[in-house]
Residue frames as a rotation matrix with the C-alpha (Angstrom) as fourth column:
MET 1
-0.540 0.683 0.492 94.79
-0.336 -0.711 0.617 113.87
0.772 0.168 0.613 46.47
ASN 2
-0.975 0.223 -0.011 92.46
0.091 0.349 -0.933 113.84
-0.204 -0.910 -0.360 49.34
SER 3
-0.311 0.920 0.237 88.67
0.940 0.335 -0.069 113.50
-0.144 0.202 -0.969 49.48
LYS 4
0.153 0.372 -0.916 88.36
0.296 -0.901 -0.316 117.35
-0.943 -0.223 -0.248 49.68
SER 5
-0.662 -0.513 -0.547 89.67
-0.370 -0.411 0.833 117.41
-0.652 0.754 0.082 46.09
PHE 6
-0.514 0.563 0.647 86.81
0.747 0.665 0.015 115.33
-0.422 0.490 -0.763 44.70
LEU 7
0.285 0.715 0.638 85.22
0.956 -0.259 -0.137 117.29
0.067 0.649 -0.757 41.85
LYS 8
0.286 -0.317 -0.904 87.41
0.158 -0.915 0.370 120.33
-0.945 -0.249 -0.212 42.42
PRO 9
0.995 0.103 -0.007 88.02
0.018 -0.245 -0.969 122.17
-0.102 0.964 -0.246 39.02
LEU 10
-0.050 -0.980 0.193 91.22
0.875 0.050 0.481 122.01
-0.481 0.193 0.855 37.22
THR 11
0.865 0.377 -0.332 91.82
0.224 -0.881 -0.417 125.64
-0.449 0.286 -0.846 36.30
PRO 12
0.414 -0.756 -0.507 95.49
-0.747 -0.600 0.285 126.63
-0.520 0.261 -0.813 35.68
PRO 13
0.505 -0.261 -0.823 97.58
-0.646 0.518 -0.561 124.69
0.573 0.815 0.092 33.17
ILE 14
-0.540 -0.807 0.240 99.60
-0.741 0.320 -0.591 123.30
0.400 -0.496 -0.770 35.98
HIS 15
-0.134 0.574 0.808 96.70
-0.715 0.509 -0.480 121.37
-0.686 -0.642 0.342 37.33
PHE 16
0.864 0.391 -0.317 96.26
-0.496 0.551 -0.671 119.55
-0.087 0.737 0.670 34.00
HIS 17
0.233 -0.813 -0.533 99.90
-0.560 0.336 -0.757 118.69
0.795 0.475 -0.377 33.75
THR 18
-0.629 -0.335 0.701 100.15
-0.774 0.354 -0.525 117.49
-0.072 -0.873 -0.482 37.44
ALA 19
0.288 0.785 0.548 97.04
-0.688 0.568 -0.452 115.39
-0.666 -0.246 0.704 36.94
MET 20
0.824 -0.052 -0.565 98.56
-0.450 0.545 -0.707 113.76
0.344 0.837 0.425 33.79
ILE 21
-0.133 -0.991 -0.016 101.97
-0.681 0.103 -0.725 113.27
0.720 -0.085 -0.688 35.36
GLU 22
-0.705 -0.087 0.704 100.58
-0.687 0.332 -0.647 111.83
-0.177 -0.939 -0.294 38.60
GLN 23
-0.843 0.412 -0.347 97.92
0.086 0.740 0.667 109.79
0.532 0.532 -0.659 36.66
ILE 24
-0.777 0.620 -0.105 95.07
0.031 -0.128 -0.991 111.31
-0.628 -0.774 0.081 38.72
PRO 25
-0.438 0.711 0.550 91.59
0.899 0.327 0.293 110.60
0.029 0.622 -0.782 37.22
VAL 26
-0.846 0.293 -0.446 89.66
-0.234 -0.955 -0.183 113.58
-0.480 -0.050 0.876 35.99
ALA 27
-0.159 0.895 0.416 86.10
0.798 0.365 -0.480 114.10
-0.582 0.256 -0.772 34.68
ALA 28
-0.990 -0.115 0.079 85.03
0.139 -0.778 0.613 116.29
-0.009 0.618 0.786 31.75
PHE 29
-0.171 0.956 -0.240 81.68
0.699 -0.053 -0.713 118.20
-0.694 -0.290 -0.659 31.88
ILE 30
-0.851 0.196 0.487 79.57
0.176 -0.767 0.617 120.31
0.495 0.611 0.618 29.62
GLY 31
0.058 0.777 0.627 77.32
-0.638 -0.454 0.622 122.20
0.768 -0.436 0.469 31.93
GLN 32
0.063 0.011 0.998 76.28
-0.982 0.181 0.060 119.74
-0.180 -0.983 0.023 34.52
GLU 33
0.951 0.308 -0.013 76.57
-0.298 0.905 -0.303 116.67
-0.081 0.292 0.953 32.39
MET 34
-0.035 -0.925 0.378 79.70
-0.418 0.357 0.835 114.44
-0.908 -0.129 -0.400 32.73
ILE 35
0.763 0.198 -0.615 80.78
-0.643 0.133 -0.754 113.51
-0.067 0.971 0.229 29.18
GLY 36
0.543 -0.596 -0.592 83.83
0.037 0.721 -0.692 111.54
0.839 0.354 0.414 29.97
ASN 37
0.701 -0.426 0.571 86.35
-0.683 -0.173 0.709 110.53
-0.203 -0.888 -0.413 32.76
GLY 38
0.852 -0.519 -0.072 89.67
0.494 0.841 -0.221 108.82
0.175 0.153 0.973 33.11
LYS 39
0.267 -0.841 -0.471 93.32
0.481 -0.308 0.821 109.76
-0.835 -0.445 0.322 33.09
ILE 40
0.796 -0.053 -0.603 94.75
-0.415 -0.772 -0.480 112.51
-0.441 0.633 -0.637 30.95
VAL 41
0.413 -0.676 0.610 97.11
0.706 0.661 0.255 111.14
-0.576 0.325 0.750 28.19
GLU 42
-0.416 -0.534 0.736 97.62
0.886 -0.422 0.195 114.39
0.207 0.733 0.648 26.21
ILE 43
0.372 0.499 -0.782 97.24
0.575 -0.786 -0.228 118.07
-0.729 -0.365 -0.580 26.57
THR 44
-0.379 -0.427 0.821 97.21
0.892 -0.407 0.199 120.68
0.249 0.807 0.535 23.84
ASP 45
-0.989 0.077 -0.130 96.41
-0.033 -0.949 -0.312 124.42
-0.147 -0.304 0.941 23.85
PHE 46
-0.539 0.820 -0.189 92.86
-0.755 -0.372 0.539 123.47
0.372 0.434 0.820 22.56
ALA 47
0.478 0.747 -0.463 92.03
-0.526 0.665 0.530 120.06
0.703 -0.010 0.711 23.90
VAL 48
-0.294 -0.439 0.849 92.57
-0.899 0.430 -0.089 117.51
-0.326 -0.789 -0.521 26.65
LYS 49
-0.042 0.190 -0.981 92.74
-0.579 0.796 0.179 113.79
0.814 0.575 0.077 25.72
ILE 50
-0.231 0.134 0.964 91.33
-0.881 0.392 -0.266 111.55
-0.413 -0.910 0.028 28.34
GLY 51
0.133 0.158 0.978 91.63
0.081 0.982 -0.170 107.94
-0.988 0.102 0.118 27.35
ASP 52
-0.533 -0.276 0.800 90.93
0.775 0.219 0.592 107.76
-0.339 0.936 0.097 23.62
GLU 53
0.416 0.788 0.455 88.76
0.892 -0.450 -0.036 110.93
0.176 0.421 -0.890 23.45
PHE 54
-0.769 -0.573 0.283 89.64
0.540 -0.819 -0.193 114.55
0.343 0.004 0.939 22.97
TYR 55
0.392 0.857 -0.336 87.60
0.917 -0.392 0.069 117.17
-0.073 -0.335 -0.939 24.87
MET 56
0.055 -0.233 0.971 87.76
0.508 -0.830 -0.228 120.86
0.859 0.506 0.073 23.87
ARG 57
-0.666 -0.380 -0.641 89.10
0.738 -0.218 -0.638 123.04
0.103 -0.899 0.426 26.60
GLU 58
-0.941 0.317 0.121 86.89
-0.312 -0.948 0.053 126.02
0.132 0.012 0.991 25.76
ALA 59
-0.161 0.963 -0.218 83.71
-0.567 0.091 0.819 123.88
0.808 0.255 0.531 25.73
CYS 60
0.343 0.237 -0.909 84.38
0.383 0.848 0.366 121.70
0.858 -0.473 0.200 28.87
THR 61
0.444 -0.264 0.856 84.93
-0.866 -0.372 0.334 122.03
0.231 -0.890 -0.394 32.60
PHE 62
0.093 -0.470 -0.878 87.47
0.000 0.882 -0.472 119.49
0.996 0.044 0.082 33.98
LYS 63
0.458 0.120 0.881 87.41
-0.844 -0.253 0.473 118.25
0.279 -0.960 -0.015 37.58
TYR 64
-0.698 -0.705 0.124 89.29
-0.687 0.610 -0.395 115.91
0.203 -0.361 -0.910 39.73
ALA 65
0.274 0.840 -0.469 87.48
-0.601 0.530 0.599 112.58
0.751 0.117 0.650 39.97
VAL 66
-0.174 -0.366 -0.914 89.20
0.522 0.753 -0.401 111.37
0.835 -0.547 0.060 43.17
């Protein structure tokens, strides 16, 4: 990823899977507040697990953190 990707939203499912496979750090937001960051370790239809925490896909926005 290059610097132009910093805080670019992850939108289609392929973005989440690519970030997990390539171990690209991401950040989870609710509104403008960052509520977590790190590497994706699990993806379900309803949540994304970053580190030890699950973040609901419907409630959060996920962005590349690199």
